[in-house]
C-alpha angles and dihedrals in degrees: 000000000000091000094049092049092046089052087056094048101046114048102074095043095047097038093245124154117233119234118197112224126190094223094069094075092058090069095058099085093051092048092049088055091050092048092049092050098044118041091195097047093099092053093045095049093042090053092049091047091051092050090050091047091049090052091052092047090054092046091049093047092048093050093043091053092049093053 
């Protein structure tokens, strides 16, 4: 779920183009199960996705400045 959330966070800020892929829908049932079993799963994964996105923003900014 971290990857899916990160994919939602990143494109606009990094100027990336979204590409719809059929495989994404196959993850939904497993994530619904996780969310039903762990009330905090959404907060945990959102937090991890934001940390990953922040890392990529810093990496992008560093490499853009060096170019």
